[in-house]
N, C-alpha and C positions, 0 to 999 in steps of 0.2 A: 462435765462438758465445758469447754473453753468458750468464753464469750467471743462473738465475732469481733474482728478488729474494726475499730472505728473507721469510717470512710474518710479518706484524705480529701483535701480541698480540691485536688485535681479530679478525683472520682466524682465528687458532687457536681463539679463544673461539667464533666462529661455527661452526667445524667441529665443536666438541664440544657445541654446544647440542642437547639432545635434542628430538626431535619430541614425545615425551611421557615422563612418568615414571610409575612404578607404586609404590604404597606398600601395605604390609601391616603390621598391628600385632597383637600378642598381648596379652591382658589378664590380670591376676592374679586378678580376681574379677568379680562381676556388675556392678560399676560400670565403665562403659565408659572412664572417665578413667584406670583403673588400668593404663596401658600398661607392659608389662614387656619388650617387644622391638619393635624397628622394623626393617623391611627396605625399602630403596628401590632400584629399578633404573631406569636411564635407557636409552631406546631411540632410535636414529636410523637412518633408512634400513633398517629391518627387522633391526637387529642391536643387541646390548647395547653400550653405550659406557661405563657406569660402574655401580658398585653401592656401597651403603652399608648396614651392618648394625651394630646395637649392642643389647646387653641394657640394660635401663633399670630403675632402682629406682623402683617405682611409688609409694613412700611410702604404701602401702596393704597390706591383708592379702592373703595367697595362699589362695584357695579350692581345696580338694582337687579339685573338679570341673574347674576350669581347668587345674590342674597335670597331671591325668590326660590332658588333651587335648594340651598342648604340652610337658610335661615340665620346665617352668621352675619352680624353687623359690626361696625366699628366699636360700638359700646361693648360687645362681647369680648373683644381682643384688647381692650384698654388695659395697660399694665402687664400684658402677657409677653413672654419672650419673643424675639424675632427669630427667624430661621438661623441666623448666625449663632445665636445663643444655644440652640438645641442641636446644632450640626453634629457635635461630638456624640450626643446620645443616639441620634439616628444612625450615624456611622457605626457606633458600637453594636447596634442591633443588626445592621445589614452587611457590614464589610466582611468579605471572605465567605459569605453564605449564599445560599440560593434564596432569591427574593422574588416573591410572586406579586404580580399586580394585574388587575383586570383591565387589560389593554395596556399600552405603553405610555399612556398619558402621564402616569405618575413618575415613570422613569425620566421623561422629558422635563417634568416640573422640578424634580430634585436636581437634575443637572443645571437647569436654568437658575434655580435658587442658589446653588453653590457658586455659580459665576457672579450673580448679583451681589452676594454677601462675601465674596472673596474668600471662599472656603474650598479646600481640595475636593475633587470629585469623589463620590462614594463608589468604591470598587466592589461590585457584587455580581453574581450570575443571575440574570433576569429570566423569569418564566412567565409567559402570558397565559393567564387562566382562561381567557377567551379562546385561544387556540386549543387549549386542553379540552374545554367544554365542547367545542365544535367537533373534535375528533372522538370524544367519548359519547356524545349524544347528537350525531349528525342530523337526525330527523326533526329536531326541535326547530320551530319557526324562527325563534330568536335566541341569541345567547347573551342577551343583556343580563346584568347581574340580578336585577329584580325578578325577572322571569325565571332565571335559573334557581334562585332561592325558593320561589314558590313551587316550582316543579320538584325540587329535591327536598322540600320540607325544612328549609333552613330559616331560622328566625332572623329577620332582617329589617333594619330601618334605613331606607335608601338615603344616600347623600349625608350620612353621618360617617365620618372617616373610620372610626373604630368598628362600627357595624359593617361597613363595606369591606374592610380588611378581613374581619372574621368570616363573613360570608364567602369571600373569594378563597379563603383558606379551606373552608369546608367543601367548596367545589373541587379543589384538588384532592382532598381526602376521599370524597365520594367517587371521583373519577378513577382513582387508583383501585378502590374496591370494586367498581363496576367493570373495569376493563382488565384488571390484573396486571396493568403496565406499571412498573415501579417508577419512583420519582426520577431516578437517573436516566431512565429511558425517555421520559417526557422531555428531558433537557437536550436530547439528541435531535438532529434534524429528521424530519419524516423520511422513512425509507423510500428510495426510488424504486418503483416497481420493475421487476425483471421482464423478460420477454413473455408474451402470452403463450400458454401451453398449446401444443400442436393438437389439432382435432383428430379424433379417431377416424380411421378410414371409412367406417360405416356407422350408422346410428340414426336415431329418429330426428336428430337436429342437423343432419347432413344437409349442406346447401344454405344453412342459415348463417348470416353474418351479424354477430351479436355484440353490442356495446353494453357495458355494465356501469351503472351509477351507484356509488356507495361502497365499492370495494376496488382494490387495484386489479389490473389486468392479469396478474399472476396469482390471484387469491383463491380462496376456497370455492367461491361460486364459479369463477372462470374455469377452474380445473374440472368441476362437475359438468359444466356445459360442454367443454372440449371432449370429455370422456364419452359424451353422447353424440359426438360428431359435429358440434357447432364450432364455427370459427370465431374466435374472439378478435374484435377490432378495437383499436385504441380510442377512436372517437366516432361520433355519429356523422355519417356522410350519406351521399345520395344512393349508395349501394347497401347501406345498413338495412337489415330486414327486421331487427328487433332491438329495443332498448329495455334491458332488464334492470329494475331498481330493487335494491336490497330492502328487506322488510315487507310490509304489506301496505295496500292502499287503505284509506285515502292518503295521498302524498302530501308532505309538509310544504310550507311556503318555500323553504330553502331548496327543496327538490324541484318544485315547479318553476322556481326562478333560476335554476341552474342552466348553464349554456347547453348541456347535452339534452335536457328536456325541451328547452325552447327550440333547438334545431330539429328535434324529432317532430314536434308539433308543426313546425313550419313545413317540413317535408310532407307531412300528412295533409296539410291544407293545400299543398301544391299537387296532390294526387298520388303521393308516394304510398307504398304498401307497408311502410315500417309500422310495427306494433310496439306499443308501450305497455309493458306488463310488470307487475311486482313479482318478486321472487316467490312469494306465497302463491300467487295466481298461476305462475308457470308450473309449479309443482314438479320439480325434477325427479323426486323419488317415484312418483306415479308414472312419469314418462319412462323412466328406466325399467320399472316393473313391467309395464305394458310391452315394452320392446323385448324384454327377456322372454316373456310368455309367448310373444309372436315368433321369436326365433326358435323356441322349443317346439312350438306347433309345426313350424316349417320343417324342423329336423325330423319330427315324428312322421310327417307326411312323406318325406323323402324316403324314410326307411320302409314305409308301407308300399311305396311304389316299387 
């Protein structure tokens, strides 16, 4: 048997090319250009393949507020490179790749540091892991990195650049696993919903004008409601009879703080008849079964007559 051919340098490089990289920075003061720590982690096939971390001399003052958050002081960065010195390293990790950051603070900080240190901007495709988490786990009360790490079981030391970058990367990995939505799909703008499905001419929900919170107006839940005669409306108004919320009660803070929920509660306080129910409480399969049995009973009665 012939020995396999040795891998070429190109093959090895391809094997080590990340699907995406994650960056997090800490800053010394209110100026976002004052980067004092950088952490970068590369992910491929759902696992970490490299990490890079360094303290950075921001060439700026340290504000006590920032120091209390991350614990980095002037003494820690004494003799460390400035951002201009590490620009090439950061650019080498990010340029031409998909770069994840938890909110776009880090994107703005890098752009500002490049300007201050007279370095070219870093050309990369940005993906906000906050937006990914909000879409993957819409019922969570908060999508801050610390809360997400705790919810998802990710080891995390908050406001350490490397640990924050690693945690944000695992948020992406777990969101892909949880939703089945591939990385390239997360990079696309969210799909605009199409028109609402037409309600069936008859059904147990005939006459109901129903808004949905948690799914688009042309989604699975909307189609199931329309098949039972309910009319799907795009927003809660004074003629809406029901607001159906995906999942089950009790509702999360983000749901209770949404515009649709607050409008529904306002109409109720003003004497409106709108009902606010969870998808589980509404129990569409039971409604459909009951309606079918009633239809069959009526059909049998008509035959006997």
